[in-house]
N, C-alpha and C positions, 0 to 999 in steps of 0.2 A: 741557720736563713727566715728570716721574718715570714710570718701566714698575713696573706694575701686577704683582705677585704672576701673574696668572694670566698675563700676555704674556712675564715672563721666564720660569716654567715651560713655556711652550709654546718657545722660543726652547732651552731645554736640551734636551726631549722630540727637538725637529726633528733638535737634533744629534745626537742617540744614536741616531734612525733613519740619520741619513744616516750616521753612522761604521757601521753595520750591513749597509748595504751595499743596504737594499732589501728584506732577507730573503734566501735561500740562494745568490741570484743562479748559480742553474746549476753550483754544487758539490754531493757528494755530501757528508750529515752524517753523523760517527758519535755519538752519542751514550754517553756510561759514566757511569751513575748513580755521585757520590761524597757519601758518607754514611755514618756507620758502618756503619749495618748494611750496606751495600754492601760497602761496605772489611775489614768482617770476614768476607766473605762469598771473596772477591780480588779484587774490581774495580781496586784501586791495581796488582794484576798485569797485570791485564786490558788495563790503559791504558793501561799501558808497551807491553806486546806490541805494541797495535794502533798504538801512535807510534814504535817501531819499523818496525813494516813503511813507517808512512809514509813514515820518513823516508827510507828503503830506496829504497822507487817511485819517487820522486822527483819526484810529482805535484802540483800545485801547486791542483786541482781536488777536490781533498778534504779534508774539515777538521776536527778532533777535539773535539769540545765535553764538555766536562762538567756536568752537571744534577745536581739534587738528587735526593731521593728520593719515586720514585714510591709507594712504600707495599707492593707488593708482593713483602714479606719472602721469603716462601716461596718464589722463582722467581729470587732475585740470587745472581751479578748479573746485571742486566738491559740488555741492550746494543739500541740502536734502529740501524737505521741507512735513512735518508731520502734516496731519489736522486731526481733532480729530473725531475718530471712524475709520479712514484707517490708513497703515502702507505707512512708509517715504520713497517719492517717490524722487528720486536719478537723477540731471543734470549731465550732464560731459562739462567739457572743456565752462564754461561761463562766457562770457565776461557780456557788458555792455547794449548789446541790448538784451541779449536771456536773463540776467535778468530783465529788462523790462516785455517782453513777458511771462517769469515764474511769475511774479509778479500780472501782470494785467489778465492772463488765469485763473492762478491754486489760486493764491492766493486769490483774490479778488473774482474769477467768480467760481472755486474751478473742472475747467478742465483743467487737464493735458499736457503740450504740447508735445506730441507722441514724434515729429524730436528731442527732446532733451535730451531723458531721456538715463542713463543710458546704456547703452551693450543694447540699444531696449527692454531693461524690460518691461513687459506690464503694463500697467496706472493702472490694478486693482491688486489686491492680491486675491487668492483662500478663500475662505471662513475657510477652516480646510488647512493649510499648515503645512505638514508633513514630517519630516526631520529625515531617516536613518543616524543611524552611522557608518560611512564605516570602521571604526578602523578594524587592524585583529581580534581582543580576538572577535569583536560585527559579523565581517561579515566573519569570515571562519570556524562558524558553520553547516551550512548547503552544498549542494553539489551546489544547488542554490541559493544564495542572498535572503534575506526576503524583499530587496528594490526591487528587478526586481518581487519578488511574488506579494507583495503587489500591488505595479504598475497594473500588473495584473488584480486582483481582483478590480481592481475601473472597470477599463476598460468592467469585467465582468460586475458588477451589472450596467455598463450605469450611472454611476459619475460622473458627465462632472468638467471638467478643474476649472471651475467658482466656484464650491462646496467644493472640494480636489485638492489639488497636492502634490505629494510624491515628493522629495528634497535628494539627498546623499549628506551627510554632513560628515566633518572630525569629528576625537576622540571628543564627548562631555565630555570627561573626567569623565564619570561613573561607569569604568570596575570593579566590583565584584566580583573573581574568588569564595571566600570564600562561603563555605555551598553549594556550587554548583548550585550558582546563576549565570549559562552561560545563553549569551540570547543577542541579539538586541536593545539598547536602540533608542529608538521612541520617537523625540519633536514633541509636538502639538502644535502649533500656530493660535490664538490666546488667546487659553486655558492656554497654558504654562505648557500643563503635560506633563512629563514622563512616558513613560513605555517600560518595560523589557521582548518583545516577547523571547518565549522560543521555540516555535511551530507555526503551519501554522494556528491552530487553535486559536493560540491568534492572529492572524490579522483579523479574520473572526468576533473576537468580539470586536477588535478594530474597525472597520469598522463596523457594527450594531449596537451596544451600544453608540459609542461617533458621528460617525463620521453621522451616519445615525437617531439615536434616541438621539444625545443631552447629553448623561449620560454618569459619567465617572466609566473606568470598576475599581472601586478600589484594585481589589485583583492582578493586572498589576503596580497597579500606585508606581513609587520611587518617595520615598519622599523626596531625594537629588533634588535641584535644579543648576541646569549643569552653572560651572561659565562661558561657553559661551553660555549661552541664553541669556543674554543682550543685546550682537552684535548680535546673529542671529535673534533676533525679530529686528533688522532696517536696515542689509544687507545679512541678511541670501539668499534672492533671487538671486543672484548674484554668479558665479559660480568661479570668485576670490577671495570672499569673504568667502562662505562655505565649500569650501575644505582647508579650516585651522581651525587651533585650538589657539586660541588667549589665552595667561596667560600672559606675560610679556608685552603685547598692548590689555590688557585688557580692558583699559577705552580710546584708540588712536579712536577719530573721533566719542567719544560718549559723553564725559563730556568738560566743559568747562575747559581746563588746568590753569587757573588764579584763579581759584574756592574753595576755600578749603570746603566752603562748599555740592560745586558738589562732592568733592571727597568724603564725610563723606557722601552724601548719595548714594554709591556704595560703602558699605561696608569700606571704605579709615580707615586705624587706625585700624580695629578689630583686625587685628594679633599682633600688639603692646600692645592694653590694653590689651590681652591675657594672651603676655606674659609677662608682667608688673604685673598682678592679682595675681602673684605667681610663675609664672612658673622658676626653678631652671636654670640657663644659662650655666649648662653643659646637663640639659633635652632637650633645646634648641640646642645644639651640635652635642645632638645624634638624633634628626630630621633630621637636614643637612645631616649626614652622611646618614641616613638610606632611604632619601629622591635619591640619585645618585645625587645629582647637582651637575655638572663640571662649573667650573668659565667657563665665553662668551666671556672672552677677545680672546681666541686665542690659550692658552696653554693645559686647558680642566682637571685643576687642580681641584678636590675634593673639594668645598667649604668647608664642614664639616671637615675634614680635616685641611684645610689650618686653619680654626677658632679655633679648637683642639687644635695645636703646637699653636699658639697665646695665649691662654686661660694658657696653662699649665706654660708660663712664669712669675718668679715673680719679678713684676715691677710693681710700683704704679700705673705709666705714658703707657700707649697702645695709637695707636691712628688706623682710621680704614679709608680709603680711598677708594673714589668710581675715580675710574679710566676710564674718558669722554675724554678720549684724542686720537680721533678716523680720522685717518689718511689716512685709503686704498683706491684709488681710485675708484670711486664709489661705497662707502659703508657712507651710514647714517641712520643706526637703530639707534647708542643712541643719537645723536641728534635730532632725533624724537622722543624715544621717555620721552626724556628730558623737549620736547615741547609740548607733546602732556600730557603726567601725572608726573609730576615732584615730588609730592608726593608720589608717590610709590617707586622710588627710593630712597627717604628720609628713607622713613619708613622702608625700609631695611636694608637702616644705620643704624639706631637706632635699632635694633633688634637684628645688628650683633656687635653695638658698647655693649648692653646687654649683648654678650654672652660671651664675648673675655673681660670687663671687661674695655672700655673703655668709655672715657667723652669728648672725643671729635674728630671730624670728616672735611676731606677735597676732596672738589670735584677740582679735577684736568680737568680745563675745554678749550679746543682752546682758544682764542681770537676770531676765525674766525667765531662763534656761536653765534652772539648775543643776537638770540632771545633764543636760548638755556641760557644764560647766567642768562639774563631778569626774565625765570620764576624762573629759580631757585630762585632768589632773592625775588622774592615777595612772592613765597612759604612758603621760609625759615620767612620771614618778619611776614606773617602768622600763622605761627605754632608755632611763640613766643607767639605773642596776645595769641593763642587760649590752650595754654601751653604743647603744645605737641615735644616743644623743651628749653631747657634753663634747670635750676634748679627744680627740683622735680618733673619731669613731670607726670602728671595725679594723681599726692600725692603720688606715689611711693617710692619716694628717690633715684630713675635713674636721675641723670643728665648728661645730652650731649647737645652738641652743635654743631654746624656745620658751616665751611668757607670754599670760593670760591677762588681756584689760576687760575690765568689764565696763559694756555701755548701759546711759540709765533709757534707753527705749528711743530714742528720737529718730524717726525714719528720715532725716536727711544725713546722719549720718553713715550712711551704709554709701553715701559719694564720699568718693577715695578722699579730697583734700578735706572736707568735713571729720570726718574717719580720722585724718591723722592730726585735724588738732584736739581732734577729743582725746585720742592717747598722748598727746602734750601738755594737755591739763587746761587746754584751751576753751573757750566754746565751739559748740557746735558749727560749724557755718562753712559752705565751700568759699573756695576763691576761684579770682581770673585763673586760667591758664593760656597760655605756658603762662610758666617754667611747670612742666609735665610731671608728677612726683618721680617720675622715671629716673629723670635731671635734680629735682629737689625736692625730696617727699619727706620723710619722716627726720623730728633734728634739721634739715636741710640738707638731706642726703640723700643719694639714688635708694629708690626704694621702688618695690613689686609690689602689688595688691591686686590680689586675686580672690575669689571665694572661696568656699568648702567645696563646690561640685569639682572644679575647674581643678585642686591639688587633688581630688579623690580619681580624677580619670589618670592624672600625669603617671604613677605609675603600670597603667597599663597601657601606655601608651609606649614607655621604654621597655617593656616586655613583650608585648606582641607588635609591634612596628608599625611606624609610622603609615605605611603605606595601610596596613591592615585598617588601621584608627579610621583613615580617610575617607576609606571604600563605604565604610559603615553609614554614612551619612552621606549629604548633596554634596556637589561640586565647589562652594561655599563653605560648607558648613559639616565639618568633621565627627565622626562618634554620634551618638545620644544625649537625648534631652532627660532631666526629671522633671516632673511636673507632681504640682496638686491639685490634684482631679475632686473638685467639688461643684456644690449647687445640686440644680434638679438631676441628681443622675444616682443610678442606681446605686452602684458601686464605688463609692466615696474614696479615695489616698491616694495613694504615693506611687505614682507609674514612670519609668523608663522604657523609652521609644529610640529610635532613633533616628535622625534627623530626616525630615522630608516625609515622616507618616503623617496622611491626612487627618483633620478635626473630625472626619467621618471615623475612622478607625478608632481613636481614639473613643470616642463618646461611647458609641456602637458596639466593636466588639471587645474592649477592655471593661467602657463603665456601665454596658451592659442594656447600653438605652437610657431613654427617660422616665424617672420614678413618674409610676399612678398613667402609664401610658397614654403622658400625654404630648403635646406636639411640640419639636423644641424651638426654640426662638433665635437666641442668638449665644455666640460663647464669647465668654470676654478673657486675653491672652493677655499676660503681661502685669496681673495687679492692677492695682487701685489707676495706675496712668498708660495701661493699654486699653486699645481699642474694645469694641463691642462688634461684631462679626455677624452679619444674618444668617442664617438655617443654609441658603441657597448657597453658601460657601464653605460648605462643609468637606468639601474636596479638595480642599484648599494645604496644602503640606506647608507640615510644621518646619521652619525654617528662621534665622532672621531675616535675612532679605526678601524672602516672603511675604510674610507677616508685616514689612513693614512698609512692602508696597500696598497691602490691602487694609494698613492706617489701623494698623493696629503693632505690638511689640512682641519681643519673646518673653522680656523684664527678667525674672529672677528664675519664673517658672508658674506663675499661679495661672489656675485655669477654672472660669468657674462659668458652670451651662446652669443656660433661664428656659425657662417653656413660657407657655401661653401665658401663663398667670404674673408675668412679672412686666414690671411698666418702664420700659425704655429709660423715659424721661427721669422717673425715679430711681432708678440705677444709676447715670451719669449726674445727678444730683446728690449719693449717695459717697461714689468714690471721691467727685469733688470736693463733697465736705470734708474725705478724710486729707487730701491734698492741701488743702486749704487750710486745716491745724495742725497739719504738720510742716507748714514752709516757717521758715528759717527767720524771714520778714529782711534779710538780707538785700535782698537785691527789687525794685520798685516795680517788677515787670510779674513777678510771680503772688508775691504779697501784695498789692492792688488788683490785678487782675482776677486772681483766684476768689479773690472777696467777693471781686462785683460781678463775678458768672455764679457763682452763687447765691447772691442776692438773686439777679434772674429767673433761676432756675426754682428759686424757689416762691417766688412771683409766679412761674407758670404751675405748678402744681398747686398752690392754691388758688385756682384759677383767674389770676389778675395780671395774665400774659396779655400782650399784645403782640402784632405779626414784627414789627420793628424788632423787636426782641432776638430772633434768631438772626437777624444782623448784626447784631452789638454781640451776639455770641461768637460767631466765627471770627468776626476784628478781635476780639480779644481775645481768643484761643489759639490765631494766628500770630496774635505779637507776642504771646507769652511763647508761645514755640520757635519766634527766632530770636528776640532778646532778653530770655530768665536766664541767670548764673550758672546753672548749673541742673542735670538729669532732672529734676525735682519737679522746675520749674517750666521747663521744654516739652515733657511732656504730661502734666496736670491736666491737659486740656483735652488727653486723647479722647477721655470717655465720652465727654461730649460732644466732640467733632462727629466723630466717627456714628453716633448715633442720630445725629441732625443728618448725615447722609446717607443712612441705612434705612432711617425709621423714622422720616422726616413726617409722616401720615400721623404719628403718636404726640407727634411735638403742636400740631396741624388741630387735633382733637381737641388738645387740652387750652390752646389758644383761643380758636375760634370757634368750637361750640361749647366748649367750657366743659369737656368729658373724661374721662382717664378710661380710656378702653379697655384697660384690664383692671379695674376696679382696684387700682391700691391708694390715689391721691385722695389722702381721707377730704378734703377740702373739695372734691369733687364728683364726692358719690352718697347715698343717701338712703337709706332703705325703707321697705314699704312690704305690708303684709296682705298679701292675696286671700278676701275673704272667701273665696270659693274655697281656697283648697286650707285654711286655719282651720283646727277642729275644739278650738277655746281648751287647748291644753296645757295652758298657761305657763309650759314652761319658760319660753321667751320671758315672760313679765316677771316671773320668778327671777330670773338673772339679770336683766336688766340694774344696771348700776346705779340709774337716776330715775325710776321709776318713770319715765317715759312712754308705756304701755298700758296699756287700759284693757277693760272687757272684762263679761261675765265667762261664768267654767261653761264653756260646751258652747260657746258661739262667739263669732268672730274675733278677734280683737282689734286695736287699732296704735297706730304710732305716732305722737306726738313730737314734730318734725321739728319747734320752736324749741323743745329738752333734749331731743336726741343729740346725743356726743359723737356718733357714729362707730361706736367703741364695736362693734359689730358680732357682741355676744349671742344677740337675739339668732342672728343668721347661724352661727355655729353650731345654736344647743336645739334647733326647730327640726325634728323628724320627719314633718310632712313637706318637706320644700316650700311651704309657705310665707316665708319671708323671703323679699327678692332685696337683691343689693341691685341696682338703678345708675 
């Protein structure tokens, strides 16, 4: 009797688990991040330092592991130490000297190095760590949240923090509104038990029976294991991490991205095996439709609908393409996911290929992502060896293979039809649609194109179900979204949150607020073609439809926070300059419209603007939105139109009063020295590159405005606040 795909998968998964030794096997684990951002911060040198110490120690009970990127960019390189019986201790900004201290003190002697620990995390974790789901469906049920009452009850019983600690978590993905099973989900570690508490009395039972008595409250227990549990077990004590819900990035920072065995041990390819074990392709498509998964590349088109349209085409040859041509300034979601978990993306492509009837897939990756390309190549080779790619996958009769095509870095090639032209060897330019790629795409054949994050979500939808996935988000946008949080925020990096999470939660609860304690001015979402939303809109939920109504876009996930020191006119000029430079020039509205708008903005920032310029900017921007050929041109004016709408006073200050309120536009500022505050230290004169500052030592100095180039060096070096920026 032939072995079914599911049975063959189980054999491979069990072999991988056996090879892993059933866990840590009593070893101390040293985790070092290995991704582009980590490496740029020095993680390769740190890895070699640990390897040198490990070899010199001669210890066989210590294992050095490389993992992908956790997303905590502002604290890299991050090193984790996992000792038997204790939770993971994470260290931030590790260099060679710190690596030496960590190895000799923590790894060898078991004494954590307190002053190096990430976010001043305590060196111990409580005997019971209690994570209370903070998702709306869980937390809205009572006037006073169960989270607050749980904490209060522990205090009333005099249970110390070393014994039990309550932490707020984001959605755990266990919402179930059927059968009246409304309640708050509570995960308790290290017992790995999830309870559903509906009443205050349930909290008393959990505390008395589980926390104090050490026994499980069986009738409150939820049998399903949250997808996010594995990540919480390692990173849940950090507010940056436990306020996220990781689906697409579920394995980032957890597994070795270059090991297929590591992927198999975390349910890798289980979704593929489930599909190949007898699922009808139409059934797979129906599941994707019900999940409300929308394309994460920027357009937000329903994934199931796109697959369905392609599947209906009567053609023996079809293609599926993963769009990894990520070119937004400050965006690195796709790169990080490919570097941290390439297998999940390929698994999503396989499932998509099965659903639409394709046997060939392509990765379109920009060539400046060498590590992502290397890991994709390794993943593809290992999948061929294990029978997950090629002919008769897992004995199912399904044939599918993947090739990689490199892009030269043209931003416009992120658009579907331009990407197709590039793969075909043509100039990367969009074409008029219809026909859409699902009808006539690559080499004229029906083609599905989704981006990295979309494919990474597909195995999750198949494994956990469409209704589960859709409940995590909003009525119109199911699941989660990955964002590259950057700008004037304390904790920059990659985050993943449920659709519907507010901008305020992202910036302040996960991002830690504004750097330097300054006031937030705006948030720009959606990359260079996104809109800038003012601080008063911080409670805006993040999903495709809400952001579009607000005058911005979801885009691929860029999110830049701006504070009071940022000039919104200059910000609009900067983003438009990027779009204008990346325009392919094929259509007149984009080519000429972006150029003329940029010229006007340049005049305004130089103090040469006139009131009529605002009328021209609006007219040109709206024309581009209506008449441009592709999404680049239609969205390029968003930064300009949104800043005119929300920050009109700054435009008027530049045009009417010839001043830049934020002191960013060089042509509209000048520097003066306050004679009363100046001590005559000569620091400004010595730093001035054009020698325009004069004065005797210990006497007030003067700036010659006719020679000053407004570089700001005098302002930066003055220790007495004597140099004024006007």
